[in-house]
Structures are given as C-alpha cells and as structure tokens.
C-alpha positions in Angstrom: 68.5 -102.7 -94.1 68.0 -101.9 -90.4 67.7 -98.2 -91.3 64.7 -98.9 -93.5 63.0 -100.8 -90.6 63.6 -98.0 -88.2 62.1 -95.5 -90.6 59.1 -97.7 -91.3 58.5 -98.1 -87.6 58.5 -94.4 -87.1 56.2 -93.8 -90.0 53.8 -96.5 -88.8 53.7 -95.0 -85.3 53.1 -91.5 -86.7 50.3 -92.8 -88.9 48.7 -94.5 -85.9 49.0 -91.3 -83.9 47.5 -89.2 -86.6 44.6 -91.6 -87.2 43.9 -91.9 -83.4 44.0 -88.1 -82.8 41.8 -87.4 -85.9 39.2 -89.9 -84.5 39.5 -88.2 -81.1 38.8 -84.9 -82.6 35.7 -86.3 -84.3 34.3 -88.2 -81.3 35.9 -86.7 -78.2 36.4 -90.1 -76.6 39.2 -89.7 -74.0 40.7 -93.1 -74.7 41.4 -92.2 -78.3 43.2 -89.1 -77.0 45.4 -91.1 -74.6 46.2 -93.7 -77.3 47.1 -91.0 -79.8 49.4 -89.3 -77.3 51.0 -92.7 -76.5 51.7 -93.3 -80.2 53.1 -89.8 -80.5 55.6 -90.6 -77.8 56.3 -93.9 -79.5 57.0 -92.0 -82.7 59.5 -89.8 -80.9 61.1 -93.0 -79.5 61.5 -94.5 -83.0 62.9 -91.3 -84.4 65.4 -91.1 -81.5 66.3 -94.8 -82.2 67.1 -93.9 -85.8 69.1 -90.9 -84.8 71.0 -92.9 -82.1 71.9 -95.9 -84.1 72.2 -94.5 -87.7 73.0 -90.8 -87.6 75.0 -90.5 -84.4 76.4 -94.0 -83.7 79.0 -92.7 -81.3 76.4 -91.0 -79.2 74.1 -92.6 -76.6 70.5 -91.5 -76.6 69.3 -94.6 -74.7 68.1 -92.5 -71.8 66.0 -90.2 -74.0 64.6 -93.2 -75.8 63.7 -95.0 -72.6 62.1 -91.8 -71.3 60.0 -91.4 -74.4 58.8 -95.0 -74.1 58.0 -94.5 -70.4 56.0 -91.3 -71.1 54.0 -93.0 -73.9 53.3 -96.0 -71.8 52.5 -93.9 -68.8 50.0 -91.7 -70.7 48.2 -94.8 -72.0 48.2 -96.4 -68.5 46.8 -93.2 -67.0 44.1 -93.2 -69.7 43.2 -96.8 -69.1 43.0 -96.4 -65.3 41.3 -93.1 -65.0 39.0 -93.0 -68.0 35.6 -93.9 -66.5 33.3 -93.0 -69.4 
C-alpha cells in the first residue's frame, strides 16, 4: 500500500510542476517559474523516495532525497525573496 502512495505523490508533484510551468510559459510570471521548478525538484524527491524504499531497500538515498528537497525549497525561497514584479 505504501508503494501506491509514493507513486501517487510523485504523479501529483509532476502534475503540479507541469501545470505551473505551462502557466509560466503563457504568462511569463516569474513566481510561476520558481514554483514549477520547486515542484520539479519535489517530483525528483518523490521518485528517489520510491527507489530508495521500494526498489533498492538495502541502499540509502536519504542524502540525495534531502538534497532534492533542499534545492526545491531553495528555488522557491529565492523566487519569493527576489521576485519584485
């Protein structure tokens, strides 16, 4: 059951990223770009979680997962701080 939740989380993050990046392409609002990139990194994080816990249970990808989350949060934080428009 946990595997289904991991996959659904990855699909939801990917759908959010696609929708945000499509909206950015239409409107060119910077905050949509930063949000889309953030959700792209969160998608990578969720895929790494699935790989780490389901496909390779003996391995440890916690550093890569943490780094993906940090990059996503950092991109969004950068966009919130520096986007003046």
